[in-house]
MIDOSE-1310 file (N, C-alpha, C; in nm, 2 decimals, decimal comma, always signed):
residues 293
mpnp	-4,73/-2,19/-11,11/-4,82/-2,23/-11,19/-4,85/-2,39/-11,16; -4,96/-2,41/-11,11/-5,02/-2,54/-11,08/-5,00/-2,66/-11,18; -4,95/-2,77/-11,14/-4,97/-2,87/-11,22/-5,08/-2,96/-11,21; -5,15/-2,99/-11,33/-5,30/-3,06/-11,32/-5,27/-3,21/-11,27
nqqq	-5,15/-3,26/-11,26/-5,13/-3,40/-11,21/-5,14/-3,41/-11,07; -5,12/-3,29/-11,00/-5,07/-3,28/-10,86/-5,19/-3,23/-10,77; -5,21/-3,26/-10,65/-5,29/-3,20/-10,55/-5,24/-3,22/-10,42; -5,24/-3,11/-10,33/-5,22/-3,14/-10,19/-5,32/-3,21/-10,10
vrrr	-5,31/-3,32/-10,04/-5,41/-3,41/-9,98/-5,36/-3,40/-9,85; -5,47/-3,38/-9,75/-5,44/-3,37/-9,61/-5,56/-3,45/-9,54; -5,53/-3,55/-9,45/-5,65/-3,62/-9,39/-5,62/-3,67/-9,25; -5,70/-3,67/-9,18/-5,69/-3,72/-9,02/-5,74/-3,85/-9,01
lnps	-5,69/-3,93/-8,92/-5,75/-4,06/-8,91/-5,91/-4,05/-8,86; -6,00/-4,12/-8,91/-6,13/-4,12/-8,89/-6,15/-4,16/-8,73; -6,23/-4,08/-8,66/-6,22/-4,13/-8,52/-6,29/-4,27/-8,49; -6,38/-4,31/-8,60/-6,43/-4,44/-8,59/-6,35/-4,55/-8,62
trms	-6,21/-4,52/-8,69/-6,15/-4,62/-8,73/-6,08/-4,68/-8,61; -6,05/-4,81/-8,61/-6,00/-4,88/-8,48/-5,89/-4,96/-8,53; -5,78/-4,99/-8,43/-5,67/-5,05/-8,47/-5,69/-5,20/-8,42; -5,62/-5,29/-8,47/-5,63/-5,45/-8,44/-5,61/-5,46/-8,29
snlw	-5,70/-5,55/-8,26/-5,69/-5,58/-8,10/-5,55/-5,66/-8,05; -5,46/-5,71/-8,16/-5,35/-5,77/-8,15/-5,23/-5,68/-8,13; -5,24/-5,55/-8,12/-5,14/-5,46/-8,10/-5,03/-5,51/-8,01; -5,08/-5,57/-7,92/-4,98/-5,64/-7,81/-4,88/-5,69/-7,88
rlpe	-4,90/-5,77/-8,00/-4,78/-5,84/-8,07/-4,67/-5,75/-8,11; -4,70/-5,62/-8,12/-4,59/-5,53/-8,18/-4,50/-5,49/-8,07; -4,38/-5,45/-8,10/-4,28/-5,41/-8,00/-4,33/-5,26/-7,93; -4,30/-5,25/-7,82/-4,35/-5,12/-7,76/-4,31/-4,99/-7,83
sdra	-4,20/-4,99/-7,92/-4,17/-4,89/-8,00/-4,24/-4,85/-8,10; -4,31/-4,98/-8,17/-4,39/-4,96/-8,28/-4,52/-4,92/-8,24; -4,57/-4,95/-8,11/-4,69/-4,91/-8,08/-4,69/-4,76/-8,03; -4,59/-4,71/-7,98/-4,57/-4,57/-7,96/-4,57/-4,49/-8,10
ylal	-4,49/-4,54/-8,20/-4,48/-4,47/-8,32/-4,61/-4,47/-8,38; -4,70/-4,59/-8,37/-4,83/-4,59/-8,43/-4,92/-4,48/-8,37; -4,91/-4,47/-8,23/-4,99/-4,35/-8,17/-4,93/-4,22/-8,23; -4,81/-4,19/-8,26/-4,77/-4,08/-8,33/-4,83/-4,06/-8,47
iass	-4,83/-4,16/-8,53/-4,90/-4,17/-8,67/-5,05/-4,11/-8,66; -5,12/-4,18/-8,57/-5,28/-4,17/-8,54/-5,31/-4,03/-8,50; -5,21/-3,97/-8,43/-5,24/-3,85/-8,38/-5,22/-3,72/-8,48; -5,15/-3,76/-8,58/-5,10/-3,66/-8,67/-5,19/-3,66/-8,82
pvey	-5,21/-3,55/-8,87/-5,28/-3,56/-9,00/-5,18/-3,63/-9,12; -5,24/-3,70/-9,20/-5,16/-3,75/-9,32/-5,17/-3,67/-9,43; -5,06/-3,61/-9,49/-5,06/-3,52/-9,59/-4,95/-3,56/-9,69; -4,99/-3,55/-9,82/-4,89/-3,58/-9,94/-4,92/-3,50/-10,06
vhdr	-4,84/-3,47/-10,15/-4,86/-3,41/-10,26/-4,88/-3,52/-10,37; -5,01/-3,54/-10,42/-5,05/-3,65/-10,50/-4,99/-3,63/-10,65; -4,97/-3,75/-10,71/-4,91/-3,75/-10,84/-4,99/-3,88/-10,92; -5,06/-3,86/-11,01/-5,14/-3,96/-11,07/-5,05/-4,08/-11,11
rftr	-4,93/-4,06/-11,12/-4,83/-4,19/-11,14/-4,85/-4,28/-11,03; -4,88/-4,24/-10,90/-4,89/-4,31/-10,79/-4,99/-4,43/-10,79; -5,10/-4,42/-10,88/-5,19/-4,53/-10,90/-5,18/-4,62/-11,00; -5,06/-4,60/-11,09/-5,04/-4,68/-11,20/-4,97/-4,82/-11,15
prae	-4,98/-4,93/-11,22/-4,97/-5,05/-11,18/-4,82/-5,07/-11,13; -4,72/-5,02/-11,17/-4,57/-5,04/-11,15/-4,51/-4,93/-11,04; -4,62/-4,85/-10,98/-4,57/-4,74/-10,90/-4,49/-4,78/-10,79; -4,52/-4,89/-10,71/-4,45/-4,92/-10,62/-4,29/-4,97/-10,63
trfg	-4,29/-5,03/-10,76/-4,15/-5,07/-10,82/-4,08/-4,93/-10,83; -4,14/-4,85/-10,88/-4,06/-4,71/-10,93/-4,05/-4,62/-10,80; -4,14/-4,61/-10,72/-4,13/-4,51/-10,60/-4,11/-4,58/-10,47; -4,13/-4,71/-10,45/-4,11/-4,77/-10,34/-3,97/-4,86/-10,30
qaav	-3,89/-4,83/-10,42/-3,75/-4,91/-10,40/-3,68/-4,86/-10,29; -3,59/-4,95/-10,25/-3,50/-4,91/-10,13/-3,41/-4,81/-10,16; -3,35/-4,81/-10,29/-3,24/-4,70/-10,32/-3,32/-4,60/-10,39; -3,29/-4,46/-10,34/-3,35/-4,34/-10,41/-3,25/-4,26/-10,47
vdad	-3,27/-4,22/-10,59/-3,18/-4,10/-10,66/-3,24/-3,99/-10,62; -3,16/-3,88/-10,63/-3,18/-3,73/-10,60/-3,30/-3,69/-10,67; -3,31/-3,72/-10,79/-3,40/-3,67/-10,89/-3,55/-3,73/-10,86; -3,54/-3,83/-10,78/-3,69/-3,89/-10,76/-3,73/-3,90/-10,60
ifac	-3,62/-3,84/-10,52/-3,65/-3,83/-10,38/-3,80/-3,77/-10,32; -3,83/-3,66/-10,38/-3,95/-3,61/-10,35/-4,08/-3,70/-10,39; -4,07/-3,75/-10,50/-4,18/-3,84/-10,56/-4,18/-3,97/-10,47; -4,06/-4,01/-10,43/-4,05/-4,13/-10,34/-4,10/-4,09/-10,19
fnya	-4,07/-3,98/-10,15/-4,12/-3,93/-10,02/-4,27/-3,92/-10,02; -4,33/-3,86/-10,11/-4,47/-3,84/-10,12/-4,54/-3,99/-10,16; -4,48/-4,07/-10,23/-4,53/-4,19/-10,26/-4,54/-4,27/-10,13; -4,45/-4,26/-10,05/-4,45/-4,34/-9,89/-4,58/-4,26/-9,82
rfrv	-4,60/-4,14/-9,83/-4,71/-4,09/-9,75/-4,84/-4,10/-9,82; -4,84/-4,12/-9,95/-4,97/-4,18/-10,01/-5,01/-4,31/-9,97; -4,91/-4,41/-9,95/-4,94/-4,54/-9,91/-5,00/-4,53/-9,76; -4,94/-4,44/-9,68/-5,00/-4,42/-9,53/-5,14/-4,37/-9,55
hrvf	-5,17/-4,27/-9,64/-5,30/-4,21/-9,66/-5,38/-4,32/-9,71; -5,35/-4,42/-9,79/-5,44/-4,51/-9,86/-5,49/-4,61/-9,76; -5,40/-4,63/-9,65/-5,45/-4,73/-9,55/-5,56/-4,66/-9,47; -5,55/-4,55/-9,44/-5,65/-4,48/-9,36/-5,77/-4,45/-9,43
lehr	-5,77/-4,45/-9,57/-5,88/-4,42/-9,65/-5,94/-4,54/-9,67; -5,88/-4,64/-9,69/-5,93/-4,77/-9,71/-6,01/-4,86/-9,59; -5,96/-4,79/-9,49/-6,00/-4,88/-9,36/-6,08/-4,76/-9,27; -6,13/-4,65/-9,34/-6,20/-4,55/-9,25/-6,32/-4,62/-9,18
gdti	-6,34/-4,59/-9,07/-6,46/-4,65/-8,98/-6,45/-4,80/-8,95; -6,34/-4,87/-9,00/-6,33/-5,01/-8,98/-6,21/-5,04/-8,89; -6,18/-5,16/-8,87/-6,05/-5,20/-8,79/-5,94/-5,24/-8,90; -5,83/-5,18/-8,87/-5,71/-5,20/-8,95/-5,65/-5,32/-8,90
pldt	-5,64/-5,42/-8,98/-5,57/-5,54/-8,95/-5,41/-5,53/-8,91; -5,36/-5,62/-8,83/-5,22/-5,62/-8,78/-5,13/-5,62/-8,90; -5,15/-5,69/-8,99/-5,05/-5,71/-9,10/-5,03/-5,57/-9,18; -5,16/-5,50/-9,20/-5,18/-5,37/-9,26/-5,11/-5,26/-9,17
irdl	-5,12/-5,27/-9,04/-5,06/-5,20/-8,94/-4,92/-5,20/-8,98; -4,85/-5,34/-8,99/-4,71/-5,34/-9,01/-4,67/-5,26/-9,13; -4,75/-5,29/-9,24/-4,73/-5,22/-9,36/-4,73/-5,05/-9,35; -4,82/-5,01/-9,28/-4,84/-4,86/-9,24/-4,72/-4,82/-9,16
lvws	-4,66/-4,90/-9,07/-4,54/-4,86/-9,00/-4,41/-4,85/-9,10; -4,41/-4,94/-9,20/-4,29/-4,95/-9,28/-4,31/-4,82/-9,38; -4,42/-4,79/-9,42/-4,42/-4,68/-9,52/-4,40/-4,54/-9,45; -4,47/-4,53/-9,32/-4,45/-4,41/-9,25/-4,30/-4,39/-9,23
rrad	-4,24/-4,48/-9,18/-4,08/-4,48/-9,14/-4,00/-4,45/-9,28; -4,05/-4,49/-9,38/-3,98/-4,46/-9,51/-4,00/-4,33/-9,53; -4,13/-4,28/-9,52/-4,15/-4,13/-9,53/-4,05/-4,04/-9,45; -4,05/-4,08/-9,32/-3,96/-4,01/-9,23/-3,82/-4,01/-9,26
slrd	-3,78/-4,12/-9,30/-3,63/-4,13/-9,34/-3,60/-4,03/-9,45; -3,69/-4,04/-9,56/-3,68/-3,96/-9,68/-3,67/-3,81/-9,65; -3,78/-3,77/-9,56/-3,78/-3,63/-9,51/-3,66/-3,60/-9,44; -3,61/-3,69/-9,35/-3,48/-3,64/-9,28/-3,38/-3,62/-9,37
aivr	-3,36/-3,72/-9,49/-3,25/-3,69/-9,58/-3,27/-3,57/-9,66; -3,38/-3,52/-9,69/-3,40/-3,41/-9,77/-3,36/-3,27/-9,67; -3,40/-3,30/-9,54/-3,38/-3,18/-9,45/-3,22/-3,17/-9,42; -3,15/-3,28/-9,41/-3,01/-3,30/-9,39/-2,93/-3,22/-9,52
knsg	-2,99/-3,28/-9,63/-2,92/-3,23/-9,76/-2,94/-3,07/-9,77; -3,04/-3,01/-9,72/-3,07/-2,88/-9,76/-3,04/-2,78/-9,61; -2,99/-2,85/-9,51/-2,97/-2,77/-9,39/-2,90/-2,64/-9,41; -2,79/-2,66/-9,51/-2,71/-2,54/-9,52/-2,78/-2,42/-9,56
lvvs	-2,90/-2,44/-9,61/-2,99/-2,32/-9,66/-3,01/-2,22/-9,52; -3,05/-2,29/-9,42/-3,08/-2,22/-9,31/-2,97/-2,15/-9,25; -2,84/-2,20/-9,25/-2,72/-2,13/-9,19/-2,68/-2,01/-9,31; -2,69/-2,02/-9,42/-2,68/-1,94/-9,53/-2,77/-1,81/-9,52
mmrn	-2,91/-1,87/-9,48/-2,98/-1,75/-9,48/-2,96/-1,66/-9,35; -2,94/-1,73/-9,24/-2,90/-1,66/-9,13/-2,76/-1,57/-9,15; -2,68/-1,62/-9,22/-2,55/-1,54/-9,26/-2,61/-1,42/-9,35; -2,67/-1,43/-9,45/-2,72/-1,33/-9,55/-2,79/-1,24/-9,46
tgnl	-2,86/-1,28/-9,36/-2,96/-1,17/-9,31/-2,90/-1,10/-9,19; -2,76/-1,14/-9,15/-2,70/-1,09/-9,05/-2,73/-1,14/-8,91; -2,78/-1,26/-8,92/-2,84/-1,33/-8,78/-2,75/-1,43/-8,73; -2,63/-1,45/-8,81/-2,55/-1,56/-8,77/-2,44/-1,50/-8,66
grtd	-2,40/-1,56/-8,57/-2,31/-1,53/-8,46/-2,39/-1,47/-8,34; -2,52/-1,45/-8,34/-2,59/-1,41/-8,22/-2,59/-1,51/-8,10; -2,61/-1,46/-7,98/-2,63/-1,55/-7,87/-2,75/-1,65/-7,88; -2,86/-1,60/-7,96/-2,97/-1,69/-7,98/-2,96/-1,77/-8,10
ddem	-2,84/-1,82/-8,12/-2,82/-1,88/-8,29/-2,93/-2,00/-8,28; -2,90/-2,08/-8,15/-2,98/-2,22/-8,17/-3,11/-2,21/-8,19; -3,18/-2,11/-8,12/-3,34/-2,11/-8,11/-3,38/-2,06/-8,26; -3,28/-1,95/-8,32/-3,32/-1,92/-8,45/-3,31/-2,02/-8,57
qsdg	-3,20/-2,10/-8,54/-3,18/-2,21/-8,64/-3,29/-2,31/-8,63; -3,33/-2,35/-8,51/-3,42/-2,44/-8,48/-3,55/-2,38/-8,54; -3,59/-2,26/-8,55/-3,71/-2,20/-8,62/-3,69/-2,22/-8,76; -3,56/-2,19/-8,82/-3,53/-2,21/-8,95/-3,54/-2,36/-9,02
nfal	-3,49/-2,45/-8,93/-3,50/-2,59/-8,97/-3,65/-2,64/-8,96; -3,74/-2,58/-8,87/-3,87/-2,62/-8,87/-3,94/-2,58/-9,00; -3,90/-2,45/-9,04/-3,96/-2,40/-9,16/-3,91/-2,49/-9,29; -3,78/-2,53/-9,28/-3,73/-2,61/-9,38/-3,81/-2,76/-9,39
ansv	-3,84/-2,82/-9,28/-3,90/-2,95/-9,28/-4,04/-2,92/-9,33; -4,12/-2,80/-9,28/-4,25/-2,79/-9,34/-4,25/-2,76/-9,50; -4,13/-2,70/-9,55/-4,14/-2,70/-9,67/-4,13/-2,81/-9,76; -4,05/-2,92/-9,69/-4,04/-3,05/-9,76/-4,18/-3,10/-9,77
ngfd	-4,25/-3,09/-9,67/-4,38/-3,15/-9,66/-4,49/-3,10/-9,77; -4,47/-2,97/-9,80/-4,55/-2,91/-9,90/-4,51/-2,90/-10,05; -4,37/-2,92/-10,06/-4,31/-2,91/-10,20/-4,35/-2,99/-10,30; -4,40/-2,92/-10,41/-4,45/-3,02/-10,53/-4,33/-3,02/-10,64
pnrl	-4,27/-3,12/-10,66/-4,15/-3,12/-10,74/-4,19/-3,11/-10,89; -4,30/-3,11/-10,93/-4,34/-3,07/-11,08/-4,43/-2,94/-11,09; -4,41/-2,87/-11,00/-4,48/-2,74/-11,00/-4,40/-2,65/-11,10; -4,45/-2,57/-11,18/-4,39/-2,50/-11,28/-4,36/-2,36/-11,24
tvrg	-4,28/-2,29/-11,28/-4,27/-2,14/-11,25/-4,34/-2,07/-11,38; -4,35/-1,92/-11,36/-4,42/-1,86/-11,47/-4,35/-1,86/-11,59; -4,22/-1,91/-11,57/-4,13/-1,92/-11,71/-4,16/-2,06/-11,77; -4,22/-2,15/-11,69/-4,25/-2,27/-11,75/-4,14/-2,38/-11,71
trmr	-4,05/-2,35/-11,64/-3,95/-2,44/-11,58/-4,00/-2,49/-11,44; -3,93/-2,61/-11,40/-3,98/-2,66/-11,27/-3,91/-2,58/-11,16; -4,00/-2,56/-11,07/-3,94/-2,48/-10,95/-3,85/-2,57/-10,87; -3,74/-2,49/-10,82/-3,64/-2,58/-10,73/-3,68/-2,57/-10,59
fsty	-3,64/-2,66/-10,51/-3,68/-2,67/-10,36/-3,62/-2,55/-10,30; -3,50/-2,52/-10,33/-3,43/-2,42/-10,25/-3,50/-2,29/-10,28; -3,55/-2,26/-10,40/-3,63/-2,14/-10,41/-3,76/-2,14/-10,35; -3,84/-2,25/-10,34/-3,95/-2,27/-10,25/-3,93/-2,25/-10,12
scra	-3,82/-2,31/-10,06/-3,82/-2,30/-9,91/-3,77/-2,18/-9,86; -3,68/-2,11/-9,94/-3,62/-1,98/-9,88/-3,72/-1,89/-9,84; -3,83/-1,87/-9,90/-3,93/-1,78/-9,84/-3,97/-1,81/-9,72; -4,00/-1,93/-9,68/-4,06/-1,97/-9,56/-3,94/-1,96/-9,45
ilka	-3,81/-1,99/-9,48/-3,70/-1,99/-9,39/-3,68/-1,83/-9,35; -3,69/-1,74/-9,46/-3,68/-1,61/-9,44/-3,78/-1,55/-9,33; -3,91/-1,60/-9,34/-4,01/-1,55/-9,26/-4,01/-1,60/-9,14; -3,94/-1,73/-9,11/-3,94/-1,79/-8,98/-3,81/-1,72/-8,90
lara	-3,70/-1,68/-8,98/-3,60/-1,60/-8,91/-3,64/-1,47/-8,87; -3,73/-1,40/-8,95/-3,77/-1,27/-8,91/-3,84/-1,27/-8,80; -3,94/-1,38/-8,78/-4,02/-1,39/-8,65/-3,94/-1,41/-8,55; -3,83/-1,49/-8,56/-3,75/-1,54/-8,44/-3,66/-1,40/-8,41
sdrs	-3,61/-1,34/-8,50/-3,54/-1,21/-8,48/-3,63/-1,11/-8,40; -3,75/-1,10/-8,43/-3,85/-1,00/-8,36/-3,86/-1,05/-8,23; -3,88/-1,19/-8,21/-3,89/-1,24/-8,06/-3,77/-1,20/-7,98; -3,65/-1,22/-8,04/-3,52/-1,19/-7,97/-3,52/-1,05/-7,94
vrrr	-3,55/-0,96/-8,03/-3,55/-0,81/-7,99/-3,64/-0,78/-7,87; -3,75/-0,85/-7,86/-3,86/-0,83/-7,75/-3,80/-0,87/-7,63; -3,74/-0,98/-7,63/-3,67/-1,06/-7,50/-3,56/-0,98/-7,46; -3,48/-0,92/-7,56/-3,34/-0,84/-7,51/-3,40/-0,72/-7,44
rlfp	-3,51/-0,67/-7,48/-3,56/-0,55/-7,40/-3,60/-0,59/-7,26; -3,68/-0,71/-7,26/-3,74/-0,74/-7,13/-3,63/-0,79/-7,03; -3,53/-0,88/-7,09/-3,42/-0,94/-7,03/-3,30/-0,92/-7,05; -3,25/-0,77/-7,04/-3,13/-0,75/-7,10/-2,99/-0,83/-7,04
tgyd	-3,00/-0,85/-6,93/-2,89/-0,93/-6,86/-2,88/-1,06/-6,91; -3,00/-1,12/-6,97/-2,97/-1,24/-7,03/-2,90/-1,25/-7,15; -2,88/-1,14/-7,21/-2,82/-1,14/-7,35/-2,69/-1,05/-7,36; -2,64/-0,99/-7,25/-2,54/-0,90/-7,24/-2,40/-0,98/-7,19
pame	-2,31/-1,02/-7,28/-2,19/-1,09/-7,23/-2,11/-1,03/-7,13; -2,12/-0,89/-7,14/-2,04/-0,82/-7,03/-2,10/-0,83/-6,89; -2,22/-0,89/-6,87/-2,28/-0,91/-6,75/-2,25/-1,07/-6,70; -2,18/-1,14/-6,77/-2,14/-1,27/-6,74/-2,09/-1,29/-6,61
rsdg	-2,02/-1,19/-6,56/-1,93/-1,20/-6,44/-1,99/-1,17/-6,33; -2,11/-1,10/-6,34/-2,19/-1,04/-6,24/-2,28/-1,14/-6,15; -2,26/-1,15/-6,01/-2,34/-1,25/-5,93/-2,48/-1,21/-5,95; -2,49/-1,07/-5,93/-2,64/-1,02/-5,93/-2,71/-1,05/-6,07
adtr	-2,63/-1,04/-6,19/-2,70/-1,08/-6,30/-2,72/-1,23/-6,32; -2,63/-1,30/-6,26/-2,65/-1,45/-6,26/-2,78/-1,48/-6,19; -2,80/-1,42/-6,07/-2,91/-1,46/-5,97/-3,05/-1,41/-6,06; -3,05/-1,29/-6,12/-3,15/-1,26/-6,21/-3,19/-1,33/-6,30
reka	-3,09/-1,38/-6,38/-3,09/-1,47/-6,48/-3,15/-1,61/-6,46; -3,09/-1,65/-6,34/-3,16/-1,79/-6,30/-3,30/-1,78/-6,25; -3,33/-1,66/-6,19/-3,47/-1,64/-6,14/-3,57/-1,64/-6,28; -3,51/-1,56/-6,38/-3,59/-1,58/-6,49/-3,62/-1,68/-6,57
iads	-3,50/-1,77/-6,57/-3,51/-1,90/-6,62/-3,61/-1,99/-6,54; -3,61/-1,98/-6,39/-3,71/-2,06/-6,32/-3,83/-2,01/-6,35; -3,87/-1,89/-6,36/-4,00/-1,82/-6,39/-4,06/-1,89/-6,50; -3,97/-1,88/-6,62/-4,01/-1,93/-6,76/-4,04/-2,07/-6,75
aaev	-3,97/-2,15/-6,67/-3,99/-2,31/-6,65/-4,13/-2,32/-6,60; -4,16/-2,24/-6,49/-4,28/-2,25/-6,40/-4,39/-2,23/-6,51; -4,38/-2,10/-6,59/-4,47/-2,07/-6,68/-4,50/-2,18/-6,79; -4,39/-2,24/-6,85/-4,42/-2,34/-6,94/-4,50/-2,45/-6,89
lril	-4,46/-2,50/-6,76/-4,52/-2,61/-6,69/-4,67/-2,56/-6,69; -4,71/-2,44/-6,64/-4,85/-2,40/-6,63/-4,92/-2,41/-6,78; -4,84/-2,36/-6,87/-4,92/-2,38/-7,01/-4,94/-2,52/-7,04; -4,87/-2,62/-7,01/-4,86/-2,77/-7,03/-4,98/-2,80/-6,96
rekl	-4,98/-2,78/-6,84/-5,08/-2,82/-6,74/-5,24/-2,78/-6,79; -5,24/-2,65/-6,84/-5,37/-2,60/-6,86/-5,40/-2,60/-7,01; -5,32/-2,68/-7,07/-5,34/-2,69/-7,21/-5,37/-2,57/-7,31; -5,28/-2,46/-7,27/-5,29/-2,35/-7,34/-5,22/-2,33/-7,47
adls	-5,15/-2,42/-7,52/-5,06/-2,42/-7,63/-5,10/-2,51/-7,74; -5,23/-2,57/-7,71/-5,28/-2,67/-7,80/-5,19/-2,77/-7,87; -5,09/-2,84/-7,78/-5,00/-2,92/-7,82/-5,08/-3,07/-7,84; -5,03/-3,14/-7,94/-5,07/-3,28/-7,95/-5,02/-3,37/-7,83
dtee	-5,07/-3,49/-7,81/-5,01/-3,56/-7,71/-4,86/-3,59/-7,72; -4,83/-3,62/-7,85/-4,68/-3,62/-7,88/-4,60/-3,53/-7,86; -4,66/-3,40/-7,90/-4,57/-3,27/-7,86/-4,55/-3,26/-7,71; -4,65/-3,28/-7,64/-4,64/-3,25/-7,51/-4,54/-3,35/-7,44
tvir	-4,56/-3,49/-7,48/-4,47/-3,58/-7,43/-4,32/-3,55/-7,46; -4,30/-3,50/-7,58/-4,16/-3,47/-7,61/-4,11/-3,37/-7,52; -4,17/-3,24/-7,51/-4,14/-3,12/-7,43/-4,13/-3,19/-7,28; -4,22/-3,25/-7,22/-4,19/-3,31/-7,09/-4,07/-3,40/-7,08
erff	-4,05/-3,49/-7,18/-3,92/-3,56/-7,16/-3,80/-3,50/-7,19; -3,80/-3,39/-7,27/-3,68/-3,32/-7,30/-3,66/-3,22/-7,18; -3,74/-3,17/-7,11/-3,70/-3,07/-7,03/-3,75/-3,08/-6,89; -3,83/-3,17/-6,86/-3,90/-3,19/-6,73/-3,89/-3,33/-6,67
sgar	-3,82/-3,43/-6,73/-3,85/-3,55/-6,70/-3,76/-3,58/-6,59; -3,66/-3,49/-6,53/-3,59/-3,53/-6,42/-3,46/-3,62/-6,44; -3,46/-3,68/-6,57/-3,36/-3,78/-6,59/-3,23/-3,72/-6,61; -3,13/-3,77/-6,61/-2,97/-3,72/-6,64/-2,95/-3,61/-6,56
ggkg	-2,98/-3,61/-6,44/-2,94/-3,51/-6,33/-3,04/-3,40/-6,35; -3,17/-3,42/-6,41/-3,25/-3,30/-6,42/-3,24/-3,23/-6,54; -3,15/-3,27/-6,64/-3,16/-3,22/-6,76/-3,24/-3,27/-6,88; -3,32/-3,38/-6,84/-3,41/-3,41/-6,94/-3,35/-3,52/-7,03
rtle	-3,42/-3,60/-7,11/-3,37/-3,70/-7,20/-3,31/-3,64/-7,34; -3,25/-3,72/-7,40/-3,18/-3,67/-7,52/-3,30/-3,69/-7,63; -3,26/-3,62/-7,73/-3,33/-3,65/-7,87/-3,33/-3,80/-7,91; -3,22/-3,85/-7,90/-3,19/-3,99/-7,93/-3,27/-4,10/-7,83
diga	-3,27/-4,06/-7,72/-3,33/-4,15/-7,62/-3,50/-4,13/-7,65; -3,56/-4,02/-7,67/-3,68/-4,01/-7,69/-3,73/-4,08/-7,83; -3,65/-4,06/-7,93/-3,66/-4,12/-8,05/-3,66/-4,28/-8,03; -3,58/-4,33/-7,96/-3,59/-4,46/-7,96/-3,71/-4,52/-7,88
tlgv	-3,77/-4,45/-7,80/-3,88/-4,48/-7,73/-4,00/-4,48/-7,83; -4,02/-4,38/-7,91/-4,12/-4,33/-8,01/-4,08/-4,42/-8,13; -3,99/-4,48/-8,15/-3,94/-4,55/-8,28/-3,91/-4,47/-8,39; -3,87/-4,35/-8,37/-3,84/-4,25/-8,49/-3,71/-4,19/-8,47
sker	-3,67/-4,12/-8,58/-3,53/-4,07/-8,59/-3,51/-3,95/-8,49; -3,38/-3,93/-8,44/-3,35/-3,80/-8,39/-3,39/-3,68/-8,45; -3,38/-3,67/-8,59/-3,43/-3,55/-8,66/-3,59/-3,54/-8,65; -3,66/-3,65/-8,64/-3,81/-3,64/-8,63/-3,84/-3,58/-8,49
irqi	-3,78/-3,63/-8,39/-3,80/-3,56/-8,25/-3,76/-3,42/-8,25; -3,66/-3,38/-8,32/-3,61/-3,24/-8,32/-3,73/-3,17/-8,40; -3,78/-3,22/-8,49/-3,88/-3,13/-8,56/-4,00/-3,13/-8,48; -4,04/-3,23/-8,41/-4,15/-3,22/-8,31/-4,13/-3,13/-8,19
egka	-4,02/-3,14/-8,15/-3,98/-3,05/-8,05/-3,99/-2,90/-8,08; -3,94/-2,87/-8,21/-3,94/-2,74/-8,28/-4,08/-2,68/-8,27; -4,17/-2,77/-8,33/-4,31/-2,73/-8,36/-4,38/-2,70/-8,22; -4,36/-2,78/-8,12/-4,41/-2,76/-7,99/-4,35/-2,64/-7,92
krki	-4,22/-2,59/-7,94/-4,16/-2,48/-7,89/-4,23/-2,36/-7,94; -4,26/-2,35/-8,09/-4,31/-2,25/-8,13/-4,46/-2,23/-8,08; -4,52/-2,34/-8,06/-4,67/-2,32/-8,00/-4,66/-2,25/-7,85; -4,55/-2,31/-7,78/-4,55/-2,25/-7,63/-4,49/-2,11/-7,64
rdal	-4,41/-2,07/-7,73/-4,37/-1,94/-7,73/-4,50/-1,84/-7,78; -4,57/-1,88/-7,86/-4,69/-1,81/-7,89/-4,77/-1,79/-7,77; -4,79/-1,90/-7,70/-4,86/-1,89/-7,56/-4,81/-1,81/-7,46; -4,67/-1,79/-7,47/-4,60/-1,70/-7,38/-4,60/-1,56/-7,41
epsl	-4,63/-1,53/-7,55/-4,61/-1,39/-7,57/-4,69/-1,30/-7,50; -4,82/-1,32/-7,48/-4,91/-1,23/-7,39/-4,85/-1,18/-7,26; -4,78/-1,29/-7,19/-4,73/-1,27/-7,05/-4,60/-1,19/-7,09; -4,53/-1,18/-7,17/-4,40/-1,09/-7,21/-4,43/-0,97/-7,25
t	-4,55/-0,93/-7,27/-4,56/-0,79/-7,34/-4,64/-0,71/-7,24
């Protein structure tokens, strides 16, 4: 049952909106993070309390109690949205950009806190559906975590159930997590049929299997690079950067950069980079599907 005080708001930065010419005064990490903000749609669940005089005191405070964490998270996103709305088609001053960075980082921090607190839901759902303990646990858990993070973005803490009680986040998010796990399981089944040696532990000691597996990995890497080069996965600039840095940068002996390294460059948390990577991987897997069938 929808709450009349709430609405889902989604807005992209107006193409005619310009940033201050004094961006060079910001640290490189802030400029990189600003590019990330500008390339992503701003969305939040609106609450009419956000426009009241003491809203910043209540929802913008440094310390957040669990009962208010979703309201504080959405208020931070509301403040980012308000900057874009108030300066659409105009130049955003440097001081306002600094405020924008503060509020956006606060939203990221609160989102990460919510995801960490509820990450056990993904493992629990994997266990309940019989998916825990498989060789592709990491990929399946990544899909589940991505669904969890998306649920955080869209959850309305004041939404009422048909019984008139407030909906719990765990109830809201479990459906999305289950769908993500089901899709990941279906992909796994298809890949097991196509690349059986890649999933059979008994074949681990076979030199021939190792050679075939390495060739399959090399072919997959080449296909991913082709998808990136030809823009077939509709990745944002940030998503493409994260994938290239994670897997094709040549750093760390060819293993790519860590989540922490990339997060430090972009000025965001490790968990935020993990979410961006997960979203990009899903797009790439969707682009890969036709070539695997």
